[in-house]
C-alpha angles and dihedrals in degrees: 000000000000090000090054090049092051091049090049090050091050090049089052091050093049093047090049092051091049091047089050091054093046088048089061089060092045091050090051092050093047092051091050089055086068092052115107117179089206093050136090110316096216092050091047092050092052090049098051094042090054091043089052092054090057097043093048089059090050092047095060097042117095091222093063108012093101096035111125094213089056091051092048091052093043092051091054092046095053093042088052092050086059091045093052092045091053091051091048095047108039094176092058141295117321091223115020094191092053091048092051091051090051090052092048089053093048094045092049091052094045087053091053090052092049091049094055106120090215093050089220096161101013096107089046092053091048093047091049096052098033092051092054093042092051092047092054092041091054090050086056092053091052092049091049091052089053088051091245090140100169090051090047093051090050092052093048088049090052090050089053090049092050093051090052089070086076092043090251133135121228104211097176091054090048092053091048092048089057091049096046092044091051092054092045091053091048090054091049092049095047086056089046089238093147098161094049090048091051095048091049096047094045089054091051092047091051090056093045105029093167096053107109093189092064090047089053089052088053089051090052093048093052092045090056091044088053090236102147093178091052091048091050092048095055095039090057090048090051091048090056087063098037110023091171097060106121094189091058091053088047093053090043090053094051090046089054088050090056090052090047090239090144102175092050091047090054093047092050095049091046089052090054088054093047086059092046117009091192095052099139099202094046092050090053095043096048093046091048091046094052093043093051090049089052092050091049092053092047091050091051091061091060091076092050131077110259088235092055108113088224090058091052091047093049093047091052090049090049094051091048090053091048088056091046090050092055093065100064094031093055091049088048094053090048087064094036105037096169100054100121097190093056092045088052091052091047091049094050095040093053090050090053091050093048093248091140100167092048089047091053091049093055091042091055091049091049093049091048089055091047092052 
């Protein structure tokens, strides 16, 4: 009989311990029922901080560590800690490392909930996150409608971040971020606020590093700033995402031209034409680039004695560049037969190279247009 009484007492102790641990989950849940995202920030902070203290005890106890209700509650609490922190610190989290740990904890618990074979709290978790993501997304739509494009982009980015707690993408918000960011950058550039535009676009790009539209906005900002190095940097990043983008190679080529990196400029423009051999702008730019280089080399020989080996070398290089220039310029004029300036260049260049019949042909076409 004594043995039975001892066993009964042991059972009571175990039940009490289990109840105590489950009570931690219950206490956390009851506290979170008082939490209102639209309510007083100080009160909300006190609620979630106290709820965290209870749920942390439950999370490390074997009796409740794998409980799906505990994980659902824990995911909400740690998400809410971030939410309160964001409201309290409008300019950004007070401690990014702590905020990241909170997110990792929340995401891990949401993952547990979603992996539950019985899906006991799956719908609850989805409703919790989707409700918040939709609220912020709609705020972005409203800001966009009011032409507050930077605020709209920030709201869409926030919606993307919220969805990530469930390990999900938010494609509509990503598309809208690109649109809003593009208009925000245009507004900044129109006001010549280049630094503000750059700061904003860099922030968006850091949030969406695989978004080529944002990188192209950064290219445009740096072009208007006259920052060739910055232009090159973001073009190369964009090309990593879209290596078949002929416009990017064209802009890269013109940027190298500005920096007098002539070989790189030639290579970039040729790459654009590899992608599209009929690319009108690249044909013109490459032809003009090679022609101008040829003229520079030829002019450099004027100050040298004609017997100077350097003069001979420069003359040979100039003639070779004139020949190279003919290729894209002839293709260009094939698409733009009435361009008098290019016809004149083709006439004179062929004369320099001794292509008399070709030169006469271009001269006749040029004269016909003049008449």
